[in-house]
C-alpha positions as CSV (number, residue, x, y, z in Angstrom):
1,M,128.6,-127.4,259.7
2,A,129.8,-124.4,258.1
3,N,127.2,-121.9,256.4
4,L,129.8,-120.6,253.4
5,I,128.2,-117.6,251.7
6,Y,129.5,-116.5,248.3
7,K,128.9,-113.1,246.2
8,R,130.3,-111.4,243.1
9,V,129.5,-109.0,240.8
10,S,130.2,-108.5,237.4
11,T,131.6,-105.0,237.5
12,D,133.1,-102.1,239.4
13,Q,129.7,-100.0,238.5
14,Q,127.9,-103.0,240.5
15,S,127.2,-103.4,244.4
16,T,126.5,-106.5,246.4
17,A,123.5,-105.1,248.3
18,R,120.8,-107.2,246.7
19,Q,122.8,-110.1,247.3
20,N,123.3,-109.1,250.6
21,L,119.6,-108.5,251.1
22,V,118.1,-111.8,249.7
23,L,121.2,-113.7,251.9
24,D,120.0,-111.2,254.8
25,E,116.7,-112.7,254.8
26,A,117.4,-116.3,254.8
27,R,119.0,-116.0,258.4
28,I,121.7,-117.8,257.5
29,E,123.6,-118.2,260.9
30,D,127.4,-118.7,261.3
31,R,128.7,-117.5,258.2
32,V,132.2,-117.1,256.5
33,T,131.7,-115.3,253.6
34,F,133.9,-115.1,250.7
35,E,133.2,-112.3,247.9
36,E,135.2,-112.2,244.9
37,Q,136.8,-109.1,243.8
38,A,134.4,-106.4,241.8
39,G,134.6,-106.7,238.2
40,T,134.7,-110.7,238.6
41,S,133.5,-112.2,235.1
42,S,130.7,-114.3,234.6
43,R,133.2,-115.6,232.0
44,L,135.3,-116.9,234.0
45,H,134.8,-120.5,235.0
46,P,133.7,-120.3,238.4
47,L,136.5,-123.1,239.3
48,Q,139.0,-120.5,238.4
49,R,137.8,-117.6,240.6
50,P,139.9,-117.1,243.1
51,K,137.4,-116.5,245.8
52,F,135.7,-119.4,245.3
53,G,138.8,-121.5,245.1
54,E,139.3,-120.4,248.5
55,L,135.9,-121.4,249.4
56,L,136.1,-125.3,248.3
57,T,139.9,-125.1,250.3
58,Y,138.1,-124.2,253.4
59,A,134.9,-126.4,253.1
60,R,134.6,-129.7,254.7
61,P,132.3,-132.2,253.8
62,G,128.4,-131.7,255.5
63,D,129.0,-127.5,254.9
64,I,126.8,-125.9,252.9
65,V,127.5,-123.3,250.1
66,H,124.7,-120.6,250.0
67,I,124.0,-118.0,246.9
68,S,121.9,-115.7,246.7
69,E,121.4,-116.3,242.7
70,M,122.3,-119.3,240.7
71,F,124.1,-116.7,237.9
72,R,126.1,-115.3,240.7
73,L,128.0,-118.3,240.6
74,V,127.9,-119.3,237.0
75,R,126.9,-118.7,233.6
76,G,125.7,-121.5,231.3
77,T,124.9,-125.1,231.6
78,Q,128.8,-126.8,231.6
79,H,129.5,-124.2,234.4
80,I,126.6,-125.6,236.3
81,L,127.5,-129.2,236.1
82,D,131.0,-128.9,236.5
83,V,130.4,-127.2,240.0
84,L,128.0,-129.7,241.0
85,D,130.3,-132.6,239.8
86,V,133.2,-130.9,242.8
87,L,130.5,-130.3,245.1
88,H,129.0,-133.7,244.9
89,R,132.8,-134.8,245.3
90,D,133.7,-132.8,248.3
91,R,129.7,-133.8,249.7
92,L,128.8,-130.3,249.9
93,A,125.4,-128.7,249.3
94,L,124.1,-125.6,247.9
95,R,121.5,-123.9,248.5
96,I,120.3,-121.0,246.1
97,R,118.4,-118.3,247.8
98,D,116.2,-116.6,245.3
99,G,115.3,-117.2,241.4
100,A,114.1,-120.6,239.5
101,F,116.4,-123.0,241.2
102,S,116.0,-121.3,244.9
103,T,113.6,-124.9,245.9
104,M,115.7,-127.4,244.3
105,D,118.4,-129.8,245.4
106,L,120.7,-129.4,242.7
107,T,123.1,-132.2,244.2
108,A,120.6,-135.0,243.9
109,R,122.2,-138.5,242.7
110,H,121.8,-141.6,241.9
111,S,121.2,-144.0,245.5
112,R,123.2,-146.7,243.5
113,T,125.2,-145.4,240.7
114,G,126.1,-142.0,242.4
115,E,125.7,-139.9,238.8
116,L,123.7,-137.1,239.0
117,L,119.9,-137.6,238.5
118,S,118.7,-137.2,234.8
119,T,115.9,-135.4,235.5
120,V,118.1,-132.5,237.7
121,K,120.5,-132.5,234.8
122,F,117.9,-131.9,232.2
123,M,115.9,-129.3,234.8
124,V,119.7,-127.5,234.8
125,Q,120.3,-127.8,230.9
126,T,116.8,-126.5,230.8
127,L,116.6,-123.2,233.0
128,A,120.1,-122.4,232.2
129,A,119.6,-122.3,228.1
130,A,116.4,-120.2,229.2
131,G,118.3,-117.9,231.4
132,E,120.8,-117.4,228.6
133,L,118.2,-117.0,226.0
134,Q,116.5,-114.1,228.3
135,R,120.1,-112.4,228.5
136,E,120.4,-112.2,224.6
137,L,116.5,-111.3,224.4
138,T,117.2,-108.5,227.1
139,Y,120.5,-106.9,225.0
140,D,118.8,-107.3,222.2
141,G,116.1,-105.0,223.2
142,L,118.7,-102.5,224.7
143,R,120.3,-102.4,221.4
144,A,117.3,-101.7,219.9
145,A,116.1,-99.1,222.4
146,E,119.5,-97.4,222.1
147,A,119.3,-97.3,218.3
148,K,116.0,-95.6,218.4
149,G,117.1,-93.0,221.2
150,S,115.4,-95.0,224.0
151,K,116.5,-95.6,227.2
152,G,116.8,-99.2,228.1
153,G,116.1,-101.0,231.5
154,R,112.6,-102.4,232.9
155,R,110.6,-99.5,234.7
156,P,110.7,-99.3,238.3
157,A,107.1,-101.2,239.8
158,I,107.0,-98.5,242.2
159,K,106.1,-95.3,241.1
160,P,108.7,-92.2,241.7
161,D,106.4,-90.4,244.0
162,K,106.2,-93.2,245.8
163,T,109.4,-94.4,246.5
164,T,110.2,-91.7,249.4
165,A,107.4,-93.3,251.5
166,V,108.7,-96.7,250.7
167,R,111.8,-96.1,251.9
168,T,111.2,-93.8,254.8
169,A,108.3,-96.7,256.0
170,Y,111.4,-99.3,255.7
171,L,113.8,-97.0,257.6
172,N,110.8,-97.1,260.4
173,G,110.8,-100.7,260.4
174,R,108.0,-101.9,258.5
175,S,109.4,-105.2,256.3
176,I,109.5,-105.8,253.0
177,A,106.9,-108.0,253.3
178,A,104.3,-105.9,254.1
179,L,105.2,-103.3,252.0
180,A,104.7,-105.4,249.1
181,R,101.1,-105.9,250.2
182,E,100.5,-102.2,251.2
183,H,101.6,-101.1,247.5
184,G,100.3,-103.9,245.4
185,V,104.1,-104.6,244.6
186,S,106.4,-108.0,244.2
187,R,109.1,-108.1,246.9
188,G,111.5,-107.5,244.5
189,A,110.2,-104.2,243.4
190,V,110.7,-103.3,247.7
191,R,114.1,-105.0,247.3
192,T,115.2,-102.2,244.9
193,A,114.0,-99.1,246.6
194,V,115.7,-100.0,249.7
195,A,118.8,-101.7,248.3
196,D,121.6,-99.7,249.4
197,L,119.1,-98.8,253.0
198,M,119.9,-102.8,253.4
199,P,123.5,-102.9,255.1
200,E,122.4,-100.5,257.7
201,H,119.4,-101.7,258.8
202,T,118.5,-105.6,258.1
203,A,117.4,-105.7,261.8
204,A,114.6,-103.8,261.0
205,D,112.9,-106.1,258.2
206,N,111.4,-108.6,260.9
207,E,108.2,-107.5,261.2
208,D,106.6,-111.4,258.8
209,V,108.3,-114.5,259.7
210,P,109.5,-116.0,256.6
211,A,107.4,-119.0,255.1
212,P,108.6,-122.6,255.5
213,Q,110.6,-124.0,252.8
214,L,108.1,-126.6,251.2
215,P,109.0,-129.5,249.4
216,V,109.0,-129.4,245.2
217,T,106.1,-131.2,243.9
218,L,106.8,-132.6,240.3
219,D,104.4,-134.0,238.1
220,M,105.8,-137.6,236.8
221,P,106.0,-141.1,238.0
222,G,107.9,-142.4,240.5
223,K,109.7,-140.7,243.5
224,V,111.8,-138.8,241.6
225,A,110.3,-135.7,243.1
226,D,111.6,-136.6,246.7
227,F,115.5,-136.2,245.2
228,F,114.8,-132.6,245.2
229,R,114.1,-132.3,248.5
230,A,116.8,-130.8,250.8
231,P,119.3,-132.7,252.4
232,N,119.4,-133.3,255.9
233,W,123.3,-133.2,256.5
234,S,124.7,-134.1,260.0
235,P,127.4,-131.8,261.5
236,P,131.1,-132.8,260.7
237,S,132.9,-134.1,264.1
238,G,136.8,-133.3,264.3
239,P,138.2,-129.7,264.6
240,R,138.2,-127.1,261.8
241,S,141.3,-125.4,260.0
242,T,141.1,-121.7,260.4
243,T,143.4,-121.0,257.4
244,A,140.8,-120.2,254.5
């Protein structure tokens, strides 16, 4: 079994620092990384992106594809369903390490028909639609702010006069979880403050043991919720080709 990492940024001005941070916190071992060229648009279908295509060519049944957030891989509902079909065909698992999809097994299929569970499909469509609506509202809000001469964007949760202290503490070995508790902010706010430090200092963030992955509990009849637990894959047998 191999752990396949997929990373992408939409513009040349963005970096993969936050993705690196989320993936490093997951403590994924024996990684094989596939990173798109900077500026690869999310409008391009995932199955047409060069590095994701290389990932699928390299993968073998039982491998796990890891991404930091769902929308690093897909943009809308149809993209998600298309990718899930390919992952199912190739018997690959998908692990999303942050965001609304992070506790779900989106590859769950009906035990008899092999079809994507209708409950999974409904949740994928709902969450994807919510994500697109949020992007539209954010874009409209930024345009309205620009029209008033204001600078858009969310204000940092960590006050500017505290940022230096947080960064210094992080370099001295404090974990993200501990700093978040100390300053009464989210872990995401701390990640943002130290994102550019993470590639050189990932080993420092080991003060807290990560919380165990818990199964998702859904308020619905039957045993549908059982399908959302991560499947246990058995390591494949036979040699792996080293040609990516």
